[in-house]
N, C-alpha and C positions, 0 to 999 in steps of 0.2 A: 504494500500500500504506500503510495507516494503522496503524502499530505504536506503541503507547504505551509509552514508556520513562520511568518516573518520574524527575524531576530535582529533587524536593524531599525526597528521603530522605537522612537523615544516616547515612552508612556507618560503623557501629561494629563492623565485622567484621574478621577477620584478613587483609583484602585482597580485592578492590581497596579502596583508601582514598579519602578525599575529595581532590579535586585543587584546589589554590589557584587563584584567578582569574588571576594572571599566567601560570601554567603552561597553563591552558586557552586563554588568548589566544595563546600561542606555538603551541599545537597547531592553532589555526585560521588561522595565517598562511600566506601563499602557499608552495607547494612550490618547490624549487630543485634545481639540478643537483648530483648527488652526486659528480661527478668534478672539480668546479671548485675554485677557490682559497677561496671562501667556506666550502665544506664542510670543506676541509682545516683551516682555522682553527678551525671549530666543533668538529671531532673532536679536535683537539689540546687545546682548552680543556676539553672534557668529560673527556678522558683524565686531564689534570692534576687536575681536580676530584675525579674518582673515586679517584685515588691518595691524595688527602688523606683522603677518607672511609675508604678501606681501610687507611690508615696504612701504605702500602707504597711502596718505591722502585721496584717493578716496574710495568710497564704493566698497566692494567686494560683488557681487551678488551671491546668493545661488540658484542653480537650482536642482530640483530632476531629476537626469539623471546620466549616466556614464560620465567619463571624455571626451569622444568623443562628447557628447552633448555640453560641454563647448567649445570645439574646434570649433564646427559648429557655436555656438552662437557668438564666438569671430570673426569669419569670416563674417557671413551674416549680422551682425548688423552694419558693417562699410563699406561694399562694395555694388556696384551696378553691374548688368549684363553688361558685356563689359569692366569693369575696367581691366586695365593691371596690373598684379601682378607678382612678382618674388617669386618662391617657391624653397627653398633649400630642396633637396631630397637626403638623405643618408641612408635611412632605411624605415622600415615599416610605421612608423608614420609620416614621412615626406611625404610619398606617400599618406597617408590619408588626410593630409592637402591639398595637390595638388588636390586630387580627389574631396574633398568637394567643393573647390573653383570652379572647372570646372563644377561640377554638377549644381551649381547655376549661371553659365553663365559668370564667370570671364574669361578673356583672360590670361591664365597662361603660363608664361615663366618658364621653369624648369631649375634649376642649379643642375645637377647631381653631387654628391660627392661620391667617392669610399667608400663602406661600411668600417667602422673602422676609417675613416678620418673625420676631421671637415672641414667646409667651410673656405676658406681664406677670411677674411673680406675685403682685398684689391680687390680681384676678384669680390666680391659682389658689392663693391663700384663702380667698373668700369662698371658692368652690369646695375646697376640702372640708369635710365634716366628719363623717363616719367611714371614710375610705380606708381600706386596708393598705393601699399602696398608691404612689404616684409613679407613672411610667412616662419616660421621656427620652428623646435622643439628644445627647449633648451637642452633637455637631451633625446637622442634617445635610448630607452631601448632595441631595437632590435639589437643594435650594441655596446652598452656601451659607447657611445660618448657624450661628453659635448661640446656644441657650445659656442663660445665667444659672449654671448648675448649682452653684453655691447657694443662691437665693431660693431656688426651687426646692432644694433639699432641706433648707431651713424651714420652709413653709410646711413641708411634709412632716418634718421632725416635731414641729410645734403641736401637731395634733396626734402624734404617735404613729403616723403612717410611715411605711417603708419607702425609700427612694430606689427605684429600679431603673438603671441608667444604661443606655446604649452609648458607649464611647468607641465603637468599632473604628471609626475613621479618624479619631482625634487622639486617642491614648498614645503617648510617645511623641506626638508632634506638638502638643499644647500642654501647659501645666494643668494637671487635674489632681490636686492633692486629695486623694480619696478620704483619708482619715480626717484631715482638717475640715473638709467640707461636709463630713458626715454622710457620705454616700454609702448605701447599704449593699446593693447587689449590682455589680458593675461589670459589664461585658465589653470585650474588645476582640480584635482579630489580627491575623498575621500580615495581611496583604496591603496594609496601608503604611503608617509611619514606622512599623517594625521592619520594613524592607525585605519581606519574605513573599513567596507566592501564597495564594490561598491554601488553607489546609489546617491551620491551627487556630484555636480560639481560647480566650482567657477569661476567667471570671474570678472576681474577689468578692468575699462575703464578710460583712461586719458581724460583730457579736450579735447584734439585734437580728440580722438576717439568718444567722445560724439558729437562733432561738425560734425564728419563724419556720425554718426548715424542719425542725423537730416535730412540728404538728401539721405541716403543709400536706395537703391531700391530692394535689394535682398529679396525674400519672407521670412517671418518668422511669426510665430504665438506663439507657445509654447515657443520658444526661443527668443521672443521679449524683449530685455534688456531695452528698453525705458519703456515698461509696467512693467517690474520687478523693475525698479528704482522708478517709481511712486508708486507702491505698498509698496516698502521698506520704503518710506517716511511716510507711514501710519502704519508701523510695520507689514506688511503682505507680502504675495507672490501672484502673479496674479492667480496662479493655486494651486490646493491642494498639499501641500508639504509633504514630508516624515517626519512627526513630530518626530518620534522616532530616525531617523537618525540625525536630527538636535539636538535633546537632547543629543545624543551620541557625536556629533561634539563638543558641549559645553564642555563635559568631556575631549575629546581629546585635545582641545585647552588649557584647564586648565593644563593638563599634560605637554604639550609642553612648555607653558609659565612658569610653575613651574620649569621645568628643566633649562629653560633659552634658548632663541633662539641661542645665540652664543655657548652654550654648546651642543645643539642639532646638530648644524652644525659641531662642532668640533668632536663629536662622529661619525657622518656619514663620515666625512673626514678620521678619524682614521680607521674606518672599511674598507673604500675603499683602503687606503694605505696598511692595513694589508692583505686584500684579494689579492691585486696585488703582495705583497711580497711573499705570500704563493705560488701563481701560479708560480712565478719565481723559488722559492726554490724547487718546485716539478718537475722542468724541463719542465714545460708547457709554452706555448706562448700566451701572451695576444693578443686579437683580435683588441682592440682599440688602437689608437695612445696614448702612455702614457702621452703625453703632454695635451691630451684632454680626459683623462679617467674619467668616471663618478664616483662620490662618492656614488651612490646608487645602482649601478649594475655593475658587472664585467663580460665581455664576454671573453671567452677563446677558442682558437683553439682546436678542438678535435684532439687527437693524430692520426697520419697517419693510415688509415685503420679502424678507429673506428667510427661507427655511434653513434653520441651522444645520440640518442634516447635510445639505449641500456644502456648507462651509467645512464641516467636519471631514467630509470625503476629500475635498480639495486640499486641505492642510495635510491630511494623511498621504494622499497619492503624490502630491507635488513636493512635499518637504520631509516626508518620513517622520512626522510628528502626529501623535494621536491625542486629540482633545475629545471631549464628550458633548453630546447634545443634551436635550432635556429628557425627562422621564414622565410618563403618564400624561397628564393634561398639559405639561410644559414641553412636550415633544415638539421640536421645530421652532419653539419660541425663545429658547435660551441656549447658550452654549456654556460649557464649564471647563475650567482649566484647573487641573490638580497640581499642587506643588508641595508634595509631602515625601517623607522617607529620605532617600539620599539625594533629592533634588537640590541643585545648586543654581546660582544666579545665571550661569551660562545656559543652562537648560531652559530657564524661564525666558531669557532674552531670545533664544532661538524660537521659542513658541510664540512669543509676542510678534516677532518679525514675520514668521510664517502666517500667522492669523491676519496681520495687517496687510501683507502682500495679497492674500487671497480676497480679503474684503475689498481692496482697491480694484482687483481684477473683476470683481462682481459688480462694480459700479458704486461702491460706498466709499467716499473719500475719507481716508484715514492717514494722518501724518505719521508715517512709520517711524521716522527718526525721533519725532517728539515722544512717541510712546516708549522707545528704547531708552532715550535720555531720562525720561521720568522714572522708569523702572530702576535704572542703574543708580541714579542719584538718591532715590528713596531708599533703596536697599542699603547703600553705603551709610546713609544717615542713621538708619534703624540698627545697624550693626555696631555703631560706635558706643 
């Protein structure tokens, strides 16, 4: 079978992201036994590294799954059918959290937020009453919006509700001090800021979340975090793990910690600021509220009359750079540029130039050099 998978495309999408060479090399190393001493040592190393990224004293459990598996695990391990929960829905992945909770029998009250906007923590506080949990996506990649996770968690905590949080696209790229903010059940995934392919998922649980897990009745088997915690205490996983991905995770964590967490966050913030400055200089309009714009993905209104799918195709075919269009009701209406993981300024500049060139070719006047200059100057200022 001759299947061509392009290996020369720069991924500037909200995930999967580009994988650094040392991580690729770890992925291609020989497999090994997952019940032996070497795996125990590896699992312990990765767990400690993830705790540093999560900024938590609690264990971070590693699952062999996509990020959505972590989100499902974060929900079903702390809730029972019939529990009343409030779900913030402002994009594709907020919808996913809502749907998972409903699938397992929760009584879901939905707080719809206009796409591009963040939830008002005071509105959330007013809505919360006898809810068992607040469900929200900290960084909504479908719209480029970052929620005020600290304020939302505080609102939940004040009434005794759990905060169940999807940080799949932001953990590792943005500062999310899990313990300081009092986040209870926190999911993330490998294919974003962790610089890995899809295939691993991570969940941390607060003491309050573990107390909830002891009486939670939603069905779970493969995603049973109580079983995962018992196995972790023995240096194992309850099911066969992806040992090569976990080996690669160790390398990724080494790269992140060698750069320094604060430096990683500063770089991502600088890239986000640079991308937003370029969008403005090109005469385009940001989709997300600037006060809540994500540092790992930027969503942009497609110029009037242009289906963003055409722009995405032209940027890919003519420049070997992949950006994203919109999802769901935003398909064709916005385009998105991811700048996370191992992304550097040169990658962003290449993407801005390619996008501007194709917009000009499509008849939308964009001052390419102004966009590049704005990005470069803003990035350098943000990194100082």
